[in-house]
C-alpha positions in Angstrom: 0.0 0.0 0.0 1.4 3.4 -1.0 1.7 6.3 1.3 -1.2 8.0 -0.4 -3.4 4.9 0.0 -2.5 4.7 3.6 -3.4 8.3 4.1 -6.7 7.8 2.3 -7.4 4.7 4.5 -6.7 6.7 7.6 -9.1 9.5 6.5 -11.8 7.0 5.8 -11.3 5.4 9.3 -11.3 8.9 10.9 -14.7 9.6 9.2 -16.1 6.4 10.5 -14.9 7.2 14.0 -16.5 10.6 13.8 -19.9 9.0 12.7 -19.7 6.8 15.8 -18.7 9.5 18.3 -20.5 12.7 17.3 -24.1 11.5 17.7 -23.8 11.3 21.5 -22.4 14.8 21.7 -25.3 16.0 19.5 -28.0 14.0 21.2 -30.6 15.0 23.8 -27.8 14.6 26.4 -25.4 16.9 24.5 -25.1 19.5 27.2 -24.3 17.0 30.0 -21.9 15.2 27.7 -20.1 18.4 26.6 -20.0 19.6 30.2 -18.4 16.4 31.4 -15.9 16.4 28.5 -15.0 20.1 29.2 -14.5 19.3 32.9 -12.3 16.3 32.1 -10.2 18.4 29.7 -9.9 21.2 32.3 -8.7 18.7 34.9 -6.2 17.2 32.5 -4.8 20.7 31.9 -4.7 21.3 35.6 -2.8 18.1 36.2 -0.2 19.1 33.6 0.1 22.5 35.4 0.7 20.7 38.7 3.5 18.6 37.0 5.1 21.9 35.9 5.0 23.2 39.4 6.5 19.9 40.7 9.2 20.0 38.1 10.2 23.4 39.4 10.0 22.1 43.0 12.5 19.4 42.1 15.2 22.0 41.2 14.7 24.0 44.4 14.5 20.9 46.7 17.5 19.1 45.3 19.6 22.3 45.3 18.8 22.7 49.0 20.0 19.1 49.6 23.2 19.8 47.7 23.8 23.1 49.5 22.7 21.6 52.9 20.2 24.4 53.3 17.9 23.1 56.1 15.5 26.1 56.0 14.8 25.8 52.3 14.6 22.0 52.7 11.8 22.2 55.3 10.0 25.0 53.5 9.9 23.0 50.2 8.7 19.9 52.1 5.8 22.0 53.3 5.2 23.3 49.7 5.3 19.7 48.4 2.5 18.9 50.8 -0.1 21.2 49.3 1.2 20.5 45.8 0.7 16.8 46.3 -2.7 17.3 47.9 -3.8 19.4 44.9 -2.5 16.8 42.5 -4.4 14.1 44.3 -7.7 16.0 44.3 -7.3 16.6 40.5 -6.4 13.0 39.8 -9.4 11.6 41.8 -12.0 13.8 40.1 -10.4 13.3 36.7 -10.8 9.6 37.2 -14.4 9.9 38.5 -15.6 12.2 35.8 -13.9 10.1 33.1 -15.7 7.0 34.3 -19.0 8.9 34.5 -18.6 10.1 30.9 -17.8 6.5 29.8 -20.8 5.1 31.6 -23.2 7.8 30.3 -21.9 7.4 26.7 -22.1 3.7 26.8 -25.7 3.8 28.2 -26.8 6.2 25.4 -25.0 4.3 22.7 -26.4 1.0 23.9 -29.9 2.4 24.0 -29.4 3.9 20.6 -28.4 0.7 19.0 -31.0 -1.4 20.8 -33.6 0.9 19.4 -32.3 0.5 15.9 -31.8 -3.2 16.3 -35.3 -3.8 17.6 -37.0 -1.3 15.2 -38.7 -2.3 11.9 -37.7 -6.0 12.4 -34.0 -5.0 11.9 -32.8 -7.8 14.2 -34.6 -10.3 12.0 -33.6 -8.8 8.6 -29.9 -8.5 9.6 -29.8 -12.2 10.4 -31.6 -13.1 7.1 -29.2 -10.8 5.1 -26.2 -12.2 6.9 -27.1 -15.9 6.2 -28.0 -15.0 2.6 -24.4 -13.8 2.1 -22.9 -16.6 4.2 -22.5 -17.3 7.9 -19.1 -15.5 8.0 -20.6 -12.3 6.7 -21.1 -9.3 9.1 -22.6 -8.5 11.4 -21.8 -11.6 13.5 -22.9 -11.8 17.1 -24.8 -8.5 17.4 -25.4 -9.3 21.0 -21.7 -9.1 21.7 -21.3 -5.9 19.7 -24.0 -4.2 21.7 -23.1 -5.7 25.1 -19.3 -5.7 25.0 -17.9 -3.8 22.0 -19.7 -0.6 22.8 -18.4 -0.7 26.3 -14.8 -1.2 25.0 -15.3 1.5 22.4 -16.5 4.2 24.8 -13.8 3.3 27.4 -10.9 3.2 24.9 -12.1 6.3 23.0 -12.3 8.4 26.2 -9.1 7.1 27.7 -7.0 7.3 24.6 -8.3 10.7 23.6 -7.6 12.1 27.1 -4.3 10.4 27.0 -3.4 12.0 23.7 -4.6 15.4 25.0 -2.5 15.0 28.1 0.5 14.0 26.1 0.2 17.1 23.7 -0.3 19.5 26.6 2.5 18.0 28.6 4.8 18.2 25.5 3.9 21.9 25.0 4.4 22.7 28.7 7.7 20.9 29.2 9.4 21.3 25.8 10.2 25.0 26.6 11.5 24.0 30.0 13.7 21.3 28.6 14.9 23.6 25.8 16.0 26.3 28.3 17.7 23.8 30.7 19.5 21.6 28.2 21.5 24.5 26.7 23.5 24.0 23.5 25.6 21.2 22.2 28.8 22.3 20.3 31.0 20.0 18.2 33.4 20.3 15.4 33.3 18.4 12.1 36.0 18.6 9.5 37.4 21.8 11.0 34.1 23.6 11.3 32.3 24.3 14.6 28.6 23.5 15.0 26.1 24.3 17.7 22.8 22.6 18.3 20.5 24.7 20.6 18.1 22.8 22.8 20.1 19.6 22.3 18.0 17.5 24.8 14.8 18.3 23.0 16.1 17.0 19.7 17.5 13.9 21.4 14.0 13.3 22.9 12.3 13.7 19.5 14.8 11.4 17.8 14.6 8.8 20.6 10.8 8.7 20.5 10.5 8.9 16.7 12.7 5.8 16.3 10.7 4.1 19.0 7.3 4.9 17.5 8.3 3.5 14.1 9.7 0.3 15.5 6.7 -0.1 17.7 4.3 0.2 14.8 6.1 -2.4 12.7 6.3 -4.8 15.7 2.7 -4.4 16.9 0.6 -3.8 13.8 -0.5 -7.4 13.6 -2.3 -7.0 16.9 -5.2 -5.0 15.2 -6.4 -8.0 13.1 -5.7 -10.4 16.0 -7.8 -8.4 18.4 -10.6 -8.3 15.9 -10.6 -12.0 15.5 -10.3 -12.6 19.3 -13.5 -10.7 20.0 -15.3 -12.7 17.3 -14.0 -16.1 18.5 -14.9 -15.3 22.1 -18.4 -14.3 21.0 -18.9 -17.4 18.9 -17.8 -19.6 21.8 -20.3 -17.9 24.2 -23.1 -18.1 21.6 -22.6 -21.9 21.3 -22.7 -22.3 25.1 -26.0 -20.4 25.2 -27.4 -22.7 22.4 -26.4 -25.8 24.4 -28.3 -24.4 27.4 -31.4 -23.5 25.3 -31.5 -26.9 23.6 -30.4 -28.9 26.6 -33.3 -31.4 26.5 -33.0 -32.1 22.7 -29.3 -32.6 23.0 -29.7 -34.9 26.0 -32.4 -37.0 24.2 -30.2 -37.3 21.1 -27.1 -38.1 23.3 -25.4 -35.3 21.5 -23.0 -34.4 24.3 -19.9 -35.8 22.4 -20.7 -33.7 19.3 -21.4 -30.6 21.3 -18.2 -31.1 23.3 -16.3 -31.5 20.0 -17.8 -28.4 18.6 -17.3 -26.4 21.8 -13.8 -27.6 21.9 -13.2 -26.5 18.4 -14.6 -23.0 19.0 -12.6 -22.7 22.3 -9.6 -24.0 20.4 -10.0 -21.0 18.0 -10.1 -18.7 21.0 -6.9 -20.1 22.5 -5.1 -20.4 19.2 -5.7 -16.8 18.3 -5.0 -15.7 21.8 -1.6 -17.4 21.7 -0.9 -15.5 18.5 -2.0 -12.3 20.2 0.2 -12.8 23.3 3.2 -13.7 21.1 2.7 -10.5 19.2 2.4 -8.6 22.5 5.5 -10.3 23.8 7.5 -9.1 20.8 6.2 -5.6 21.4 6.8 -5.8 25.1 10.5 -6.7 24.6 11.0 -3.4 22.9 8.7 -1.1 24.9 10.0 -2.2 28.3 13.6 -1.8 27.1 12.7 1.5 25.5 11.2 2.7 28.8 14.1 1.5 30.9 16.7 3.2 28.6 14.7 6.4 28.9 15.4 6.5 32.7 19.2 6.9 32.3 19.3 8.5 28.9 18.9 12.1 30.1 21.6 11.6 32.9 24.0 10.3 30.3 23.5 13.3 28.0 23.5 15.9 30.8 26.3 14.3 32.9 29.2 16.2 31.2 27.6 19.6 32.1 27.0 18.4 35.7 30.5 17.1 36.3 32.0 20.3 34.7 30.1 22.3 37.3 27.9 24.1 34.7 24.7 22.9 36.5 23.9 21.8 40.0 22.2 18.6 41.2 18.8 20.3 41.4 19.0 21.4 37.7 20.2 17.9 36.7 17.1 16.4 38.4 14.9 19.1 36.8 16.4 18.3 33.3 15.8 14.6 33.9 12.2 15.2 35.0 11.5 17.5 32.1 13.1 15.1 29.6 11.0 12.3 31.1 7.8 14.3 30.6 8.7 15.2 27.0 9.8 11.7 26.3 6.6 10.3 27.9 4.5 12.7 25.7 6.3 11.7 22.6 6.2 8.0 23.5 2.4 8.1 23.9 2.1 6.1 20.7 4.6 3.5 21.9 3.0 3.2 25.3 -0.6 3.0 24.1 0.0 0.8 21.0 -1.7 -2.3 22.5 -4.7 -0.3 23.5 -4.8 1.4 20.1 -4.8 -2.0 18.4 -7.7 -3.2 20.6 -9.6 0.1 20.1 -9.1 -0.1 16.3 -10.4 -3.7 16.3 -13.4 -2.7 18.4 -14.1 0.3 16.3 -14.0 -1.8 13.1 -16.6 -4.2 14.6 -19.0 -1.4 15.6 -18.4 0.3 12.3 -19.4 -2.8 10.3 -22.4 -3.1 12.6 -23.4 0.5 11.8 -22.8 -0.1 8.1 -25.1 -3.1 8.2 -27.9 -0.9 9.6 -27.2 1.7 6.9 -27.3 -0.9 4.2 -30.5 -2.2 5.6 -32.1 1.2 5.8 -30.9 2.0 2.2 -32.2 -1.3 0.8 -35.6 -1.7 -0.8 -38.2 -2.2 1.9 -41.4 -4.2 1.5 -44.1 -2.0 0.2 -46.6 -1.0 2.8 -50.0 -2.6 2.2 -52.8 -0.5 0.8 -56.1 -0.1 2.7 -58.9 -2.1 1.3 -62.4 -0.6 1.1 -63.8 -4.0 1.5 -63.5 -6.0 4.8 -61.0 -8.5 3.4 -57.4 -9.3 3.0 -56.7 -9.2 -0.8 -53.6 -10.7 -2.3 -53.7 -8.9 -5.7 -50.1 -9.7 -6.7 -47.7 -11.2 -4.2 -44.3 -12.5 -5.3 -41.9 -14.1 -2.8 -38.2 -14.9 -3.5 -35.5 -16.9 -1.7 -32.5 -15.0 -0.2 -30.5 -15.8 -3.3 -33.0 -14.1 -5.6 -34.7 -17.2 -6.9 -38.5 -16.7 -7.3 -40.4 -19.0 -5.0 -44.1 -18.1 -5.1 -46.5 -16.0 -7.2 -50.0 -15.3 -6.0 -52.6 -13.4 -8.1 -56.1 -12.4 -7.2 -56.8 -14.3 -4.0 -58.3 -13.0 -0.8 -59.4 -13.9 2.7 -62.8 -12.5 3.8 -64.6 -12.6 7.2 -65.9 -16.1 7.8 -63.3 -17.8 5.6 -61.4 -20.8 6.9 -58.4 -21.6 4.7 -56.0 -24.5 4.8 -52.7 -24.0 3.1 -51.1 -27.3 1.8 -48.0 -28.1 -0.1 -44.8 -30.2 0.0 -42.3 -29.5 2.8 -39.9 -26.7 1.8 -42.3 -25.2 -0.8 -42.6 -21.9 1.1 -45.8 -22.2 3.1 -44.2 -20.5 6.2 -42.6 -17.9 3.9 -46.1 -17.1 2.6 -47.1 -16.2 6.2 -43.9 -14.1 6.6 -44.9 -12.2 3.5 -48.4 -11.6 4.8 -47.0 -10.5 8.1 -44.7 -8.0 6.3 -41.4 -9.3 7.7 -40.0 -11.1 4.6 -37.6 -8.7 2.9 -37.5 -10.5 -0.5 -41.1 -9.8 -1.3 -42.8 -7.8 -4.0 -46.4 -7.4 -3.2 -49.7 -5.7 -3.9 -51.5 -6.4 -0.8 -54.7 -4.7 0.5 -55.7 -5.0 4.1 -58.9 -4.2 5.9 -59.2 -1.4 8.4 -57.3 -2.1 11.7 -55.8 -5.3 10.3 -52.4 -4.8 12.1 -54.1 -4.5 15.5 -56.5 -7.5 14.9 -54.1 -10.1 13.4 -52.2 -12.8 15.2 -49.7 -15.4 13.9 -49.1 -18.7 15.8 -45.8 -20.3 14.8 -44.9 -23.9 15.3 -42.3 -22.9 17.9 -43.7 -20.0 20.0 -41.5 -17.7 22.0 -41.9 -17.1 25.7 -39.9 -14.4 27.6 -38.1 -15.1 30.8 -40.3 -14.1 33.7 -43.7 -14.9 35.2 -46.3 -17.1 33.5 -48.7 -14.2 33.3 -46.0 -12.3 31.3 -45.5 -15.2 29.0 -49.2 -15.6 28.4 -49.9 -11.9 27.8 -46.7 -11.3 25.7 -46.1 -8.9 24.0 -48.8 -6.9 25.8 -48.3 -6.0 29.5 -49.8 -8.6 31.8 -51.6 -5.9 33.8 -54.0 -5.5 30.9 -55.7 -8.8 31.8 -57.3 -9.9 35.0 -56.4 -13.2 36.7 -59.8 -14.5 35.8 -59.2 -13.8 32.1 -55.8 -15.4 32.1 -57.0 -18.5 34.0 -60.0 -18.9 31.6 -57.7 -18.8 28.6 -55.5 -21.5 30.1 -58.5 -23.7 30.8 -59.8 -23.2 27.3 -56.3 -24.2 26.0 -56.4 -27.4 28.1 -53.9 -26.1 30.6 -56.0 -25.8 33.8 -53.2 -26.7 36.1 -51.2 -23.6 35.1 -53.9 -21.3 36.4 -52.5 -21.4 39.9 -48.9 -20.6 38.7 -49.4 -17.2 37.1 -46.8 -15.5 39.3 -44.3 -18.3 39.0 -41.0 -17.2 37.3 -39.3 -19.6 35.0 -37.8 -20.3 31.6 -41.2 -21.4 30.2 -39.7 -22.2 26.7 -37.6 -24.9 28.4 -39.8 -25.8 31.3 -42.9 -26.8 29.3 -43.1 -29.7 26.8 -43.5 -29.0 23.1 -47.3 -29.7 23.4 -47.7 -27.5 26.4 -45.8 -24.6 24.7 -48.2 -24.9 21.7 -51.2 -24.9 24.0 -49.9 -21.9 25.9 -49.5 -20.0 22.5 -53.1 -21.0 21.6 -54.1 -19.6 25.1 -52.7 -16.3 24.0 -55.0 -16.3 21.0 -58.0 -17.2 23.1 -57.1 -14.4 25.5 -56.5 -11.7 22.9 -59.3 -12.7 20.5 -57.9 -11.6 17.1 -60.1 -11.3 14.1 -57.5 -12.6 11.6 -55.6 -15.7 12.8 -52.8 -17.4 10.9 -51.8 -20.8 12.4 -48.5 -22.4 11.2 -48.3 -26.0 12.3 -49.2 -24.7 15.8 -50.8 -28.0 16.9 -48.2 -30.4 15.4 -47.1 -31.5 18.9 -50.6 -32.3 20.1 -52.6 -35.5 20.0 -55.5 -35.6 17.6 -58.2 -35.3 20.3 -56.5 -32.2 21.8 -55.9 -30.8 18.3 -59.5 -31.2 17.4 -60.7 -29.6 20.6 -58.4 -26.6 20.2 -59.2 -26.1 16.5 -62.9 -26.1 17.3 -62.3 -23.3 19.8 -60.1 -21.3 17.4 -62.8 -21.7 14.7 -65.4 -20.5 17.2 -63.2 -17.6 18.2 -62.8 -16.2 14.6 -66.5 -16.8 13.9 -67.5 -14.8 17.0 -65.2 -11.9 16.1 -66.3 -12.0 12.4 -62.8 -12.9 11.3 -60.9 -15.6 9.4 -58.7 -18.5 10.1 -55.8 -19.5 7.8 -53.8 -22.6 8.7 -50.8 -24.5 7.6 -51.1 -28.2 8.6 -50.3 -31.7 7.2 -52.7 -33.7 9.4 -55.9 -34.7 7.6 -58.0 -34.1 10.8 -57.3 -30.3 10.5 -58.9 -30.1 7.1 -62.3 -30.6 8.7 -62.1 -27.2 10.3 -61.5 -25.4 6.9 -63.8 -24.8 4.0 -61.2 -23.7 1.5 -57.8 -25.2 0.5 -54.9 -23.3 -1.0 -52.5 -25.7 -2.6 -48.9 -25.0 -3.7 -48.7 -26.1 -7.3 -45.6 -26.0 -9.6 -45.8 -23.0 -11.8 -45.7 -23.9 -15.5 -45.3 -20.3 -16.6 -41.8 -20.1 -15.1 -42.7 -16.9 -13.1 -41.9 -18.8 -9.9 -41.4 -22.3 -8.5 -45.0 -22.4 -7.2 -48.3 -20.7 -7.5 -51.4 -21.0 -5.3 -54.7 -22.6 -6.4 -57.8 -22.4 -4.3 -60.3 -25.2 -4.0 -62.9 -26.5 -1.5 -61.5 -28.9 1.1 
């Protein structure tokens, strides 16, 4: 990569960092954020000023020791007391306000991305888009990016920015002191005399410039390694969570050896990459530690001839050493912070790719909003569904669902029956549709999937989800449970548990049906939602669902394979191969 390309890459990265950092300081919390930032900057400036005062104190104190001046010695000890006390106060509040800013920034940023992730089905569409491009495509593990990467990003950004500010201010404050104290260095070369003013300053610059270049070439591999490390750690944790969620299925299948092998493989990737990372850090540490130790004696070596010649006293020598150390520390900020910079760059890249995924999703073509229907019916005028790869799956023309209709959707497995429901629900991104919905359809429709979701918490919360449980009385909740053939759960409404794991498959499906009986939707779409039930229970519950939509003057649309379900439906939609080549399948309607 050429220098121009590197500069362009840096500019692009800086723009991305700006797009991540600026929103918080322009948000509804901007005045608090800016006040905190200004306070931290002021405290950093104050701490540098205290270091300047302590540097001057070094000269006076050590001169008093050399001159055996007891009065000045005790006076300077007293002066050191309040200087040190002031420095401690500044350091404590700088730490406190820095942590407060990091916490507030992280809280805002986490809330911001949670809102975007959970808005407009983005969490679902991002996963669909990712698997359409391949499992390794970004954004992998969005949970880790929100929970951990944003914490690291805010922490590293604040600490590194303040560290850089402190280094710049310290350099500006001490470079003049060092220039004045170091004097000039005279030498002769080929009979000519040369003088270098501020010799110690130039030595510090040269020393740190060489160190920074070497540090970059020794440590640049850490950026990619840190990026991979965060991903491997997230993959390992994600698999552990899956084992916990599917513990019963794994136990029944005796899948422990397979899971152990896969977990071992994921953890092996964690350890393998971590070994590469610590080896890279070890190589860098060899240099940085040696660089730091050499910097301790370097100013004494350079200033020793002037001290032994009597040109400067001990106090001035100590002051030169202290000023050189501050200048050298400032110029060595890149060397000392390189590992943190590498981790910050990797974290920033992960959040940036997360942000770019949102932007790509927002810029992509969305599913057209359905048009209102003047008639009280769901009209599928022209619905076309495709697979993630772009292959046309289903074409529907001129079909509708009217109040009182009971429709059974049938077709071979994998033909796209559930995808049809996703298209009707408006969550399938690869859809082109001309769909007209009756008034209030969105508030009166309910979809029952084969595997329902139940949040962690009380049973009443699981039953009322996603509405607040307070909206329903205990009598209403218990009645819904009895109607769904779960009378024993009526006494456990306030019991907290992982109901998606606690209940059997059939109980979970009955609890989902209890939701429908509780909420009484007009338009009910049932996708294999009774597949885990025995035929008698299935018949009983379908009769109650049929009565529910009849009472609410609605419609029932079901996907099912069992012949017994057909008795509760008057119309059948069948997936038939499309001879026109418009799609793989089209829908034909016929009486059941």
